[in-house]
Backbone as CSV, one residue per row, in Angstrom:
resi,resn,N_x,N_y,N_z,CA_x,CA_y,CA_z,C_x,C_y,C_z
1,MET,-29.159,-1.271,-16.769,-28.865,-1.820,-18.094,-27.641,-2.730,-18.048
2,ASP,-26.611,-2.352,-17.243,-25.422,-3.187,-17.134,-25.762,-4.561,-16.571
3,TYR,-26.603,-4.585,-15.537,-26.991,-5.867,-14.962,-27.797,-6.693,-15.959
4,TYR,-28.567,-6.025,-16.747,-29.370,-6.719,-17.761,-28.458,-7.414,-18.769
5,HIS,-27.466,-6.681,-19.265,-26.544,-7.268,-20.249,-25.734,-8.402,-19.637
6,ILE,-25.279,-8.235,-18.403,-24.516,-9.296,-17.742,-25.355,-10.561,-17.614
7,THR,-26.633,-10.377,-17.221,-27.533,-11.522,-17.075,-27.715,-12.248,-18.395
8,ILE,-27.948,-11.486,-19.468,-28.149,-12.084,-20.793,-26.893,-12.812,-21.253
9,GLU,-25.718,-12.199,-21.045,-24.466,-12.815,-21.487,-24.161,-14.086,-20.696
10,ILE,-24.408,-14.064,-19.388,-24.194,-15.270,-18.583,-25.126,-16.385,-19.041
11,PHE,-26.375,-16.042,-19.292,-27.375,-17.034,-19.681,-26.992,-17.711,-21.001
12,PHE,-26.701,-16.906,-22.004,-26.359,-17.477,-23.307,-24.969,-18.108,-23.301
13,GLY,-24.051,-17.564,-22.487,-22.737,-18.203,-22.359,-22.846,-19.577,-21.749
14,PHE,-23.731,-19.694,-20.741,-23.961,-20.994,-20.112,-24.523,-21.999,-21.119
15,ILE,-25.497,-21.550,-21.898,-26.096,-22.438,-22.902,-25.062,-22.857,-23.936
16,ALA,-24.223,-21.904,-24.372,-23.206,-22.215,-25.377,-22.207,-23.240,-24.851
17,LEU,-21.735,-23.059,-23.604,-20.794,-24.018,-23.013,-21.443,-25.378,-22.839
18,PHE,-22.700,-25.387,-22.433,-23.413,-26.651,-22.250,-23.516,-27.414,-23.562
19,LEU,-23.875,-26.703,-24.638,-24.015,-27.352,-25.945,-22.672,-27.878,-26.455
20,VAL,-21.608,-27.086,-26.250,-20.280,-27.536,-26.688,-19.856,-28.782,-25.917
21,THR,-20.095,-28.796,-24.599,-19.740,-29.953,-23.779,-20.516,-31.186,-24.203
22,LYS,-21.804,-31.019,-24.493,-22.615,-32.148,-24.953,-22.112,-32.664,-26.299
23,MET,-21.677,-31.753,-27.157,-21.186,-32.144,-28.476,-19.880,-32.924,-28.380
24,LEU,-19.016,-32.512,-27.444,-17.697,-33.139,-27.316,-17.754,-34.458,-26.568
25,GLY,-18.812,-34.712,-25.818,-18.936,-35.974,-25.096,-18.442,-35.882,-23.676
26,LYS,-18.486,-37.006,-22.970,-18.184,-37.034,-21.546,-16.702,-36.988,-21.232
27,SER,-15.856,-37.104,-22.246,-14.414,-37.102,-21.968,-13.961,-35.791,-21.344
28,GLN,-14.657,-34.688,-21.635,-14.289,-33.407,-21.042,-14.495,-33.419,-19.537
29,ILE,-15.346,-34.312,-19.044,-15.671,-34.348,-17.621,-14.933,-35.471,-16.916
30,THR,-14.898,-36.658,-17.517,-14.405,-37.843,-16.824,-12.950,-38.163,-17.091
31,GLN,-12.405,-37.715,-18.239,-11.030,-38.051,-18.585,-10.298,-36.777,-18.996
32,ILE,-9.776,-36.074,-18.024,-9.114,-34.807,-18.295,-7.663,-35.062,-18.687
33,THR,-7.408,-35.139,-19.982,-6.051,-35.234,-20.486,-5.466,-33.824,-20.554
34,THR,-4.205,-33.713,-20.960,-3.577,-32.398,-21.073,-4.346,-31.507,-22.028
35,PHE,-4.724,-32.062,-23.166,-5.456,-31.284,-24.163,-6.834,-30.893,-23.652
36,ASP,-7.522,-31.814,-22.988,-8.848,-31.518,-22.435,-8.773,-30.441,-21.365
37,PHE,-7.714,-30.485,-20.556,-7.549,-29.499,-19.486,-7.404,-28.091,-20.068
38,ILE,-6.582,-27.961,-21.101,-6.406,-26.668,-21.756,-7.722,-26.201,-22.366
39,SER,-8.433,-27.138,-22.991,-9.703,-26.801,-23.630,-10.707,-26.280,-22.620
40,ALA,-10.797,-26.956,-21.470,-11.745,-26.533,-20.437,-11.397,-25.151,-19.911
41,LEU,-10.093,-24.887,-19.721,-9.674,-23.574,-19.235,-10.041,-22.468,-20.219
42,VAL,-9.744,-22.715,-21.488,-9.988,-21.683,-22.492,-11.475,-21.415,-22.649
43,LEU,-12.287,-22.463,-22.661,-13.729,-22.272,-22.780,-14.271,-21.425,-21.636
44,GLY,-13.799,-21.717,-20.421,-14.236,-20.924,-19.278,-13.765,-19.484,-19.364
45,GLU,-12.512,-19.281,-19.816,-11.964,-17.935,-19.914,-12.676,-17.115,-20.982
46,LEU,-13.053,-17.757,-22.091,-13.735,-17.037,-23.163,-15.014,-16.387,-22.660
47,VAL,-15.770,-17.122,-21.866,-17.023,-16.588,-21.330,-16.752,-15.654,-20.156
48,GLY,-15.881,-16.085,-19.225,-15.617,-15.288,-18.028,-15.056,-13.919,-18.334
49,ASN,-14.045,-13.838,-19.208,-13.446,-12.550,-19.536,-14.409,-11.647,-20.298
50,ALA,-15.223,-12.280,-21.152,-16.161,-11.493,-21.954,-17.196,-10.790,-21.081
51,LEU,-17.528,-11.400,-19.948,-18.544,-10.808,-19.071,-18.096,-9.458,-18.507
52,PHE,-16.802,-9.285,-18.336,-16.286,-8.065,-17.722,-15.596,-7.147,-18.730
53,ASP,-15.768,-7.461,-20.007,-15.217,-6.615,-21.069,-16.366,-5.870,-21.722
54,GLU,-16.393,-4.569,-21.518,-17.512,-3.782,-22.026,-17.570,-3.765,-23.545
55,ASN,-16.441,-4.026,-24.198,-16.414,-3.982,-25.657,-16.793,-5.312,-26.299
56,THR,-17.045,-6.310,-25.463,-17.403,-7.621,-25.985,-18.896,-7.858,-25.795
57,GLY,-19.562,-8.199,-26.880,-20.998,-8.419,-26.825,-21.349,-9.891,-26.861
58,LEU,-22.654,-10.139,-26.863,-23.154,-11.512,-26.861,-22.716,-12.282,-28.102
59,GLY,-22.738,-11.590,-29.237,-22.355,-12.249,-30.488,-20.922,-12.732,-30.463
60,GLN,-20.022,-11.910,-29.910,-18.608,-12.299,-29.837,-18.402,-13.490,-28.915
61,ILE,-19.182,-13.533,-27.811,-19.063,-14.668,-26.888,-19.449,-15.960,-27.586
62,ILE,-20.618,-15.958,-28.209,-21.111,-17.170,-28.876,-20.184,-17.570,-30.018
63,TYR,-19.683,-16.589,-30.771,-18.779,-16.890,-31.878,-17.480,-17.520,-31.375
64,SER,-16.915,-16.936,-30.303,-15.655,-17.455,-29.758,-15.813,-18.878,-29.245
65,VAL,-16.898,-19.121,-28.503,-17.134,-20.458,-27.976,-17.349,-21.451,-29.124
66,ALA,-18.078,-21.025,-30.152,-18.355,-21.913,-31.288,-17.070,-22.282,-32.028
67,ILE,-16.204,-21.288,-32.273,-14.942,-21.559,-32.978,-14.047,-22.476,-32.159
68,TRP,-13.920,-22.190,-30.866,-13.068,-23.038,-30.016,-13.642,-24.445,-29.913
69,GLY,-14.969,-24.541,-29.790,-15.602,-25.861,-29.748,-15.375,-26.630,-31.034
70,LEU,-15.402,-25.938,-32.165,-15.160,-26.585,-33.460,-13.732,-27.112,-33.544
71,LEU,-12.774,-26.338,-33.014,-11.376,-26.787,-33.017,-11.205,-28.049,-32.163
72,ILE,-11.827,-28.054,-30.983,-11.733,-29.228,-30.113,-12.381,-30.438,-30.785
73,TYR,-13.550,-30.203,-31.381,-14.264,-31.294,-32.067,-13.422,-31.869,-33.205
74,THR,-12.739,-30.985,-33.932,-11.873,-31.433,-35.028,-10.742,-32.308,-34.505
75,MET,-10.146,-31.899,-33.371,-9.076,-32.701,-32.792,-9.588,-34.057,-32.329
76,GLU,-10.810,-34.087,-31.780,-11.397,-35.361,-31.360,-11.614,-36.271,-32.557
77,MET,-12.059,-35.705,-33.679,-12.274,-36.493,-34.892,-10.952,-37.029,-35.451
78,ILE,-9.905,-36.219,-35.332,-8.586,-36.664,-35.800,-8.130,-37.891,-35.020
79,THR,-8.288,-37.852,-33.689,-7.862,-38.993,-32.871,-8.742,-40.217,-33.105
80,GLN,-10.003,-40.001,-33.495,-10.885,-41.128,-33.795,-10.525,-41.766,-35.126
81,LYS,-10.197,-40.929,-36.127,-9.955,-41.445,-37.478,-8.527,-41.939,-37.660
82,TRP,-7.562,-41.191,-37.122,-6.153,-41.574,-37.253,-5.632,-41.990,-35.887
83,LYS,-5.648,-43.285,-35.651,-5.343,-43.822,-34.318,-3.918,-43.530,-33.871
84,ARG,-3.014,-43.370,-34.816,-1.612,-43.141,-34.454,-1.389,-41.771,-33.818
85,THR,-2.355,-40.865,-33.973,-2.212,-39.545,-33.364,-2.610,-39.547,-31.892
86,ARG,-3.237,-40.624,-31.402,-3.750,-40.640,-30.037,-2.642,-40.515,-29.005
87,ALA,-1.543,-41.219,-29.230,-0.458,-41.184,-28.249,0.097,-39.771,-28.099
88,PHE,0.178,-39.030,-29.222,0.719,-37.665,-29.175,-0.276,-36.678,-28.583
89,LEU,-1.539,-36.771,-28.997,-2.539,-35.794,-28.578,-3.154,-36.115,-27.220
90,GLU,-3.335,-37.394,-26.929,-4.007,-37.782,-25.692,-3.059,-38.388,-24.669
91,GLY,-1.883,-38.805,-25.115,-0.966,-39.498,-24.230,-1.315,-40.977,-24.136
92,LYS,-0.509,-41.732,-23.409,-0.774,-43.149,-23.211,-0.370,-43.554,-21.804
93,PRO,-1.005,-44.603,-21.280,-0.686,-45.032,-19.915,0.781,-45.440,-19.770
94,SER,1.306,-45.269,-18.555,2.677,-45.665,-18.259,2.684,-46.669,-17.116
95,ILE,3.470,-47.728,-17.261,3.594,-48.724,-16.203,4.649,-48.225,-15.224
96,VAL,4.212,-47.715,-14.080,5.142,-47.146,-13.109,5.616,-48.177,-12.084
97,ILE,4.882,-49.272,-11.950,5.346,-50.416,-11.158,5.158,-51.656,-12.017
98,ASN,6.240,-52.365,-12.251,6.210,-53.525,-13.143,6.753,-54.743,-12.410
99,LYS,5.900,-55.730,-12.217,6.269,-56.960,-11.506,6.833,-56.648,-10.111
100,GLY,6.186,-55.708,-9.445,6.568,-55.365,-8.083,7.721,-54.395,-7.953
101,GLN,8.321,-54.006,-9.072,9.475,-53.109,-9.047,9.092,-51.738,-9.604
102,ILE,9.487,-50.673,-8.889,9.199,-49.315,-9.358,10.012,-49.027,-10.620
103,ASN,9.336,-48.533,-11.636,9.995,-48.164,-12.887,10.407,-46.691,-12.795
104,TYR,11.617,-46.458,-12.369,12.072,-45.090,-12.126,12.088,-44.262,-13.402
105,HIS,12.411,-44.896,-14.521,12.448,-44.172,-15.797,11.078,-43.591,-16.131
106,GLU,10.016,-44.381,-15.912,8.665,-43.902,-16.201,8.240,-42.816,-15.213
107,LEU,8.655,-42.971,-13.944,8.352,-41.930,-12.963,8.986,-40.602,-13.379
108,LYS,10.248,-40.648,-13.768,10.966,-39.442,-14.155,10.355,-38.826,-15.402
109,LYS,9.983,-39.671,-16.348,9.402,-39.171,-17.601,8.069,-38.469,-17.355
110,ASN,7.317,-38.940,-16.362,6.011,-38.362,-16.051,6.058,-37.329,-14.933
111,LYS,7.289,-36.905,-14.546,7.472,-35.887,-13.502,6.760,-36.281,-12.208
112,LEU,6.945,-37.545,-11.816,6.283,-38.085,-10.628,7.345,-38.572,-9.654
113,ASP,7.233,-38.176,-8.381,8.190,-38.659,-7.393,7.565,-39.774,-6.542
114,ILE,8.369,-40.368,-5.663,7.907,-41.511,-4.873,6.746,-41.133,-3.953
115,ASN,6.821,-39.960,-3.341,5.739,-39.536,-2.452,4.420,-39.385,-3.193
116,GLN,4.485,-38.826,-4.384,3.273,-38.690,-5.189,2.745,-40.056,-5.601
117,LEU,3.664,-40.955,-5.937,3.254,-42.306,-6.301,2.558,-42.992,-5.132
118,GLN,3.127,-42.851,-3.939,2.513,-43.460,-2.765,1.133,-42.883,-2.492
119,HIS,0.976,-41.594,-2.706,-0.340,-40.972,-2.531,-1.355,-41.565,-3.504
120,LEU,-0.954,-41.712,-4.757,-1.856,-42.280,-5.758,-2.210,-43.726,-5.432
121,LEU,-1.233,-44.476,-4.930,-1.488,-45.873,-4.569,-2.464,-45.966,-3.403
122,ARG,-2.329,-45.061,-2.443,-3.234,-45.099,-1.289,-4.676,-44.835,-1.685
123,THR,-4.882,-44.067,-2.752,-6.255,-43.844,-3.211,-6.872,-45.128,-3.754
124,LYS,-6.026,-46.110,-4.040,-6.494,-47.418,-4.519,-6.346,-48.493,-3.437
125,ASP,-6.268,-48.050,-2.178,-6.175,-48.964,-1.033,-4.912,-49.809,-1.043
126,ALA,-3.849,-49.281,-1.606,-2.549,-49.943,-1.557,-1.633,-49.080,-0.698
127,PHE,-1.506,-49.434,0.574,-0.768,-48.600,1.514,0.703,-48.978,1.613
128,SER,1.126,-49.919,0.818,2.533,-50.288,0.745,2.851,-50.677,-0.687
129,ILE,4.000,-50.214,-1.180,4.392,-50.536,-2.547,4.612,-52.029,-2.707
130,ARG,4.973,-52.699,-1.630,5.213,-54.136,-1.712,3.942,-54.926,-2.029
131,GLU,2.766,-54.290,-1.836,1.505,-54.965,-2.138,1.200,-54.977,-3.636
132,VAL,1.904,-54.133,-4.402,1.526,-53.878,-5.787,2.378,-54.694,-6.759
133,GLU,1.705,-55.396,-7.652,2.401,-56.114,-8.726,2.557,-55.211,-9.947
134,TYR,1.474,-54.536,-10.324,1.499,-53.593,-11.439,0.740,-52.326,-11.060
135,ALA,1.241,-51.185,-11.499,0.534,-49.915,-11.335,0.668,-49.141,-12.641
136,LEU,-0.460,-48.706,-13.176,-0.484,-47.969,-14.435,-0.926,-46.529,-14.186
137,LEU,-0.102,-45.595,-14.606,-0.455,-44.187,-14.536,-1.240,-43.843,-15.789
138,GLU,-2.511,-43.479,-15.613,-3.391,-43.215,-16.750,-3.173,-41.807,-17.286
139,THR,-3.748,-41.545,-18.465,-3.545,-40.256,-19.118,-4.202,-39.106,-18.371
140,ASP,-5.169,-39.406,-17.494,-5.817,-38.339,-16.728,-5.142,-38.104,-15.377
141,GLY,-3.990,-38.765,-15.137,-3.237,-38.544,-13.913,-3.589,-39.473,-12.773
142,THR,-4.593,-40.318,-12.943,-4.933,-41.293,-11.909,-4.093,-42.549,-12.102
143,VAL,-4.117,-43.425,-11.087,-3.362,-44.666,-11.171,-4.297,-45.844,-10.937
144,ASN,-4.103,-46.897,-11.688,-4.845,-48.135,-11.490,-3.875,-49.225,-11.066
145,VAL,-4.311,-50.032,-10.106,-3.418,-50.973,-9.426,-3.903,-52.403,-9.571
146,LEU,-2.953,-53.285,-9.857,-3.190,-54.722,-9.802,-2.316,-55.260,-8.682
147,LYS,-2.949,-55.680,-7.587,-2.198,-56.116,-6.427,-1.653,-57.532,-6.600
148,LYS,-0.629,-57.838,-5.806,-0.137,-59.205,-5.737,-1.235,-60.099,-5.170
149,SER,-1.217,-61.348,-5.563,-2.333,-62.246,-5.243,-2.594,-62.349,-3.744
150,LYS,-1.535,-62.348,-2.928,-1.752,-62.542,-1.495,-2.318,-61.307,-0.801
151,TYR,-2.309,-60.161,-1.514,-2.874,-58.937,-0.955,-4.239,-58.590,-1.548
152,ALA,-4.656,-59.364,-2.549,-5.950,-59.094,-3.168,-7.069,-59.461,-2.204
153,ALA,-8.187,-58.784,-2.311,-9.316,-59.032,-1.403,-10.344,-59.943,-2.075
154,PRO,-10.803,-61.018,-1.419,-10.259,-61.532,-0.162,-8.892,-62.150,-0.397
155,THR,-7.998,-62.045,0.593,-6.633,-62.490,0.411,-6.544,-64.015,0.368
156,ARG,-5.593,-64.495,-0.389,-5.377,-65.938,-0.467,-4.872,-66.469,0.872
157,GLY,-4.130,-65.578,1.609,-3.666,-65.999,2.923,-4.822,-66.273,3.867
158,ASP,-5.882,-65.447,3.785,-7.046,-65.656,4.634,-7.729,-66.995,4.351
159,MET,-7.642,-67.450,3.103,-8.317,-68.689,2.700,-7.370,-69.884,2.691
160,ASN,-6.125,-69.655,3.198,-5.126,-70.731,3.276,-4.841,-71.362,1.911
161,LEU,-4.774,-70.518,0.902,-4.466,-70.990,-0.443,-3.008,-70.698,-0.764
162,SER,-2.445,-71.472,-1.680,-1.056,-71.274,-2.064,-0.912,-69.994,-2.890
163,LYS,0.302,-69.460,-2.909,0.580,-68.241,-3.663,0.393,-68.481,-5.145
164,GLU,-0.171,-67.492,-5.816,-0.433,-67.597,-7.251,0.210,-66.420,-7.970
165,ASN,0.833,-66.697,-9.126,1.474,-65.636,-9.894,0.428,-64.664,-10.437
166,VAL,0.773,-63.382,-10.416,-0.094,-62.342,-10.971,0.447,-61.952,-12.344
167,VAL,-0.414,-61.957,-13.342,0.014,-61.617,-14.700,-0.812,-60.447,-15.211
168,LEU,-0.200,-59.670,-16.087,-0.854,-58.509,-16.678,-1.311,-58.870,-18.081
169,SER,-2.546,-58.496,-18.419,-3.053,-58.777,-19.761,-2.383,-57.857,-20.777
170,ASN,-2.255,-58.339,-22.015,-1.642,-57.569,-23.091,-2.663,-57.337,-24.202
171,THR,-2.876,-56.085,-24.552,-3.778,-55.757,-25.653,-3.081,-56.053,-26.972
172,LEU,-3.690,-56.923,-27.783,-3.094,-57.298,-29.063,-3.742,-56.595,-30.243
173,ILE,-5.050,-56.326,-30.132,-5.764,-55.610,-31.197,-6.625,-54.529,-30.555
174,SER,-6.523,-53.325,-31.083,-7.330,-52.208,-30.592,-7.871,-51.433,-31.774
175,ASP,-9.189,-51.297,-31.838,-9.838,-50.572,-32.937,-9.424,-51.111,-34.302
176,GLY,-9.341,-52.415,-34.398,-9.054,-53.032,-35.688,-7.605,-53.038,-36.109
177,GLU,-6.701,-52.568,-35.251,-5.283,-52.533,-35.590,-4.479,-53.386,-34.618
178,VAL,-3.528,-54.136,-35.164,-2.693,-55.014,-34.351,-1.576,-54.202,-33.694
179,LEU,-1.396,-54.418,-32.401,-0.283,-53.792,-31.679,0.895,-54.766,-31.729
180,TRP,1.717,-54.608,-32.753,2.748,-55.598,-33.056,3.764,-55.741,-31.926
181,GLU,4.082,-54.658,-31.237,5.046,-54.741,-30.130,4.511,-55.644,-29.021
182,ASN,3.219,-55.515,-28.732,2.616,-56.361,-27.696,2.567,-57.812,-28.129
183,LEU,2.287,-58.040,-29.413,2.242,-59.409,-29.933,3.617,-60.072,-29.814
184,GLU,4.650,-59.310,-30.129,6.017,-59.839,-30.017,6.380,-60.082,-28.558
185,GLU,5.906,-59.203,-27.673,6.230,-59.316,-26.250,5.681,-60.601,-25.643
186,VAL,4.473,-61.008,-26.061,3.884,-62.224,-25.507,4.400,-63.477,-26.202
187,GLY,5.210,-63.319,-27.258,5.878,-64.455,-27.879,5.107,-65.147,-28.989
188,PHE,4.153,-64.449,-29.598,3.388,-65.040,-30.688,3.679,-64.311,-31.989
189,ASP,3.216,-64.902,-33.111,3.454,-64.286,-34.413,2.133,-64.056,-35.147
190,THR,2.250,-63.533,-36.362,1.070,-63.185,-37.164,0.227,-64.411,-37.472
191,LYS,0.868,-65.530,-37.778,0.144,-66.744,-38.115,-0.718,-67.202,-36.945
192,TRP,-0.167,-67.138,-35.734,-0.933,-67.538,-34.546,-2.140,-66.624,-34.341
193,LEU,-1.907,-65.309,-34.461,-2.991,-64.352,-34.241,-4.083,-64.507,-35.286
194,GLN,-3.688,-64.724,-36.529,-4.683,-64.919,-37.589,-5.542,-66.147,-37.309
195,GLY,-4.902,-67.208,-36.837,-5.655,-68.419,-36.503,-6.611,-68.194,-35.342
196,GLN,-6.183,-67.391,-34.368,-7.016,-67.127,-33.209,-8.265,-66.320,-33.566
197,ILE,-8.117,-65.305,-34.411,-9.299,-64.500,-34.754,-10.260,-65.289,-35.641
198,GLN,-9.719,-66.237,-36.420,-10.598,-67.101,-37.220,-11.436,-67.997,-36.325
199,VAL,-10.845,-68.458,-35.213,-11.590,-69.265,-34.248,-12.757,-68.472,-33.684
200,HIS,-12.585,-67.152,-33.579,-13.633,-66.293,-33.031,-14.529,-65.708,-34.119
201,GLY,-14.453,-66.264,-35.329,-15.381,-65.886,-36.387,-15.017,-64.654,-37.173
202,ALA,-13.753,-64.281,-37.178,-13.322,-63.112,-37.947,-12.259,-63.526,-38.956
203,THR,-12.226,-62.833,-40.078,-11.228,-63.131,-41.114,-10.179,-62.029,-41.234
204,LYS,-10.525,-60.833,-40.777,-9.599,-59.699,-40.878,-9.471,-59.004,-39.521
205,TYR,-8.313,-58.394,-39.292,-8.096,-57.676,-38.036,-9.072,-56.514,-37.880
206,SER,-9.461,-55.909,-39.005,-10.352,-54.753,-38.953,-11.734,-55.101,-38.414
207,GLU,-12.044,-56.399,-38.308,-13.333,-56.826,-37.770,-13.323,-56.898,-36.247
208,ILE,-12.127,-56.756,-35.664,-11.966,-56.902,-34.213,-11.910,-55.535,-33.551
209,LEU,-12.791,-55.314,-32.592,-12.764,-54.078,-31.816,-11.645,-54.124,-30.777
210,TYR,-11.539,-55.272,-30.091,-10.559,-55.385,-29.006,-10.207,-56.848,-28.796
211,ALA,-8.927,-57.101,-28.603,-8.470,-58.451,-28.285,-7.305,-58.353,-27.315
212,GLU,-7.360,-59.140,-26.247,-6.277,-59.125,-25.272,-5.889,-60.553,-24.903
213,TRP,-4.617,-60.701,-24.598,-4.079,-61.996,-24.194,-3.700,-61.942,-22.727
214,LYS,-4.086,-62.991,-21.993,-3.691,-63.108,-20.597,-3.236,-64.529,-20.349
215,GLU,-2.043,-64.657,-19.826,-1.474,-65.976,-19.582,-2.365,-66.770,-18.624
216,GLY,-2.670,-67.988,-19.022,-3.520,-68.847,-18.209,-4.994,-68.764,-18.572
217,GLU,-5.374,-67.676,-19.267,-6.771,-67.503,-19.658,-6.971,-67.395,-21.152
218,GLY,-5.877,-67.270,-21.902,-5.979,-67.242,-23.353,-6.354,-65.883,-23.916
219,LEU,-6.925,-65.918,-25.131,-7.249,-64.701,-25.865,-8.725,-64.346,-25.695
220,HIS,-8.956,-63.093,-25.318,-10.332,-62.565,-25.230,-10.555,-61.656,-26.425
221,VAL,-11.615,-61.919,-27.195,-11.857,-61.178,-28.436,-13.258,-60.599,-28.415
222,GLN,-13.351,-59.334,-28.824,-14.651,-58.695,-29.025,-14.665,-58.066,-30.399
223,LYS,-15.641,-58.482,-31.224,-15.772,-57.932,-32.566,-16.614,-56.661,-32.541
224,TYR,-16.526,-55.912,-33.638,-17.349,-54.714,-33.766,-18.822,-55.091,-33.751
């Protein structure tokens, strides 16, 4: 009888976790933020501990998973509806190498040392920090690298081309909201941005899903 109950609880616990994961989307699998990591641990513990607790039945397992899944879903909806909560709940990328220089303040803030940074860079085929123009530490702990032009593949040196400056794109509009700090950083104002979105067939910022500026290439705009 004990094996029978364990089998039934594992089966329905598996189904409950599967349904919750499907409801929450792929972020639980592909983008493990701090909040997602805690959520995954708790969901696993709810089912795992219940299997070895004789006083916990199938109903309690399903109820616990459902309540925890509802809490996670609510938090996901909050970050979707109120964009300003994303930085607090999900975190935001950090520029740990800026224009070829290591940003020690960002490393310290993210509890990352030089050896760890070098390890992350090597996973992106950057075996020397001198090869990197920009490196962004993402919210899931991975790093994305933009190499200096002469180290990019195929290298400009291999093709006997002159050195070219590497620039980082700046997001100006995200989910219909203007990132005013980024707009100021690139040296433009509201009047310029309004004129640019009109050129792309929009009258309001809320009509723009994403817009980024890159020096030498101009403004890239995608509407909803």
